[in-house]
N, C-alpha and C positions, 0 to 999 in steps of 0.2 A: 298559431302554427299553420303553415300551408301544407296540406296533405293531399297527395294524389293516390287514389285507389284505382289501380290499373286492372283492367279486365274484369270489371264488376258491373253487371247490369242490374242487380237486385237493389243496390243502394244501401244495404244493411251496414256495411262498414263505414261508408261515407256518412250516413246519418248518425251513427254512434259518435263519430268525431264532431259532427256539426252540433249535436245535442250538448256537447261540452264546450261549445264556443269556438271551435277551430274552423278555419277556412278550408273545408274539405270538398274535394271534387272527385267524381268517378269518371272513368273513361272506358268505353267498350265499343266493339263493332256493332253490338246490338243497342237498340234504344233502351232507355231506363225503364225498368218495370214499374217504378213509382212516378214516372213522368216528371221527375225533378228538373228544375232549372239548373241544378248543380251537377248535371251529367253532360259530358262531352262525348258525342257519338263519333267514333272514328278510330284511327290507328294511334295507339298510345305512343308509338315511337316519335311522333311529331311533337309530343309534350315533354319529353324527358329532359330537355335543356332549359326548362322554365325554372323559376325560383321556388322550388319545393324544398321543404324541410324534411319531409318524410314521404316515402312511397311504400304502400302495401300492394303487392302485385299477386294476382291470382291467374297465372298463365294457363291457357287451356291444357288439360291433362290427357286429352284423347289419344295422343301419340306417345305419351310418356309413362302413364300409370301402369304398374305391374298387373293390375286387374285385367288389362288387355294384352298380357304377355303372349298369348297364343297367336296374336297378330303381328308381333314384333318383326318376324322375318320379312313380311310384306312391307311393313312401315320403314324398315331399314333399306330394303331394296329400292323403294321408290323415292326415298329421301325425306319422307314426312317426319320421321323421328329426328333426323339431324336438323331440319328446319325448326322444329319445336325446341330443340336444345339450343340452337343459335338464338332464338327469341329469348329464352330464359337467360342466357349469358348476356345478351344486350341489356335486359332489365337489371341484372346483377351489377353490371358495369356502369349503370346510369350515374351521372354526376350529381347525385343526391346524397346528402350526409347520412341519412338513416333509411335503411331499406329492409323490408321483410318480403320474402318470396314464400308463398303458400302453395302447397301441392300435396296430393296424396303420396303414398309410397310409390316411388317412381325411379326411372333410370337416371334422373338428375343426381341421385346419390352415388351411382357408380360411374357416370360419365363426366360429371362436373365436380361435385364434392358432397360429402355426407351432410345431412341437415344438422342444424344446431340444436333442434328440439323437435320432439314428436308429441303432439297433444291429442286429446280425445274430447268429444263433446261432453261426456259425463264429468269431466273436470270443471266444466263451466255451466252446470245446471241442466244439462240435457241427458236423459237416461239412455243414451245410444252410443254405439261404437262407430268410429270412422277415423282411423289413424290419419292425422294431418301433419305433414312435415313443415317446419319453418326454417328457412335459411335466412340468417340475420346479419345485418351490417350495422354496427354501432347501436344496437338495441339489446336490452336484457331479455332473457327468456321470460315467457309469460308465466305468471304464478297462477295456479288454479284458484278460482274464485268461489266455486260452489260444487264440491264433489258430491255427486248423487248416486244412489243405487240404480241398478238397471244397466244392463249391457246389451241392449237390443241392437242387432245389425240392420236397422230399419232401411238405411240408405242402400245397403248392399242387396237387400231383398225386394227392392222396388220392381214392379212388373215392367216388362218391356213396353215401350211406347214412344211416340215422337218427342215428348217433352221430358223423358227420363233424364237426359243429360243435364237439362236446366235444373230440375229438382235436386239432382245429386250435387250440383256445383254451388248451391247457395250456402253462404257462410252461416253457421248457427249464430243466433242473436247473442247468446252468452259469450261466445268467442269474440264477436265484433265489439261488444261492450268492454271486454277485458283489454282488447287491443287499444281502444280509445282511452280507457282509464289508466292503463299502465304505460303506454307509449306516447300519449298526448301530452 
């Protein structure tokens, strides 16, 4: 299966699919964290018309997530939120048979449509909370693989810093593995 993992610099989802024998590629404006040859640095919109069987997209949540709702008035006024929503809609409308869009609780739910599923890291082997929405096209809901105890809001409590956004945006390995095993 040819898999495009859009807006992923970490390579976690890409590598979970590659480990199972899929022709998986990631694309992001940032270089790949793991320096993989299977990462395309640039704008993903240039790749959407390729011959992909599946796309898993992680659009930037900075202007969408309700965790930043106190800044929505400014983001609406200057057009950042609409630009982010337009990007999500472009990803959802890509000519790819199977699509998953991943984002935290956000205005995508009220401005575009409700998610098909909300998952948590603790459902996939990580004792943490981080509600993650999935908007699915021709894909089944993910089935939890390893429900564990512990409900620590580790990501939410990260201290401020220049790389906080990068740390918060990484897909948990258990979720990446479940995507590869169940959607591959």
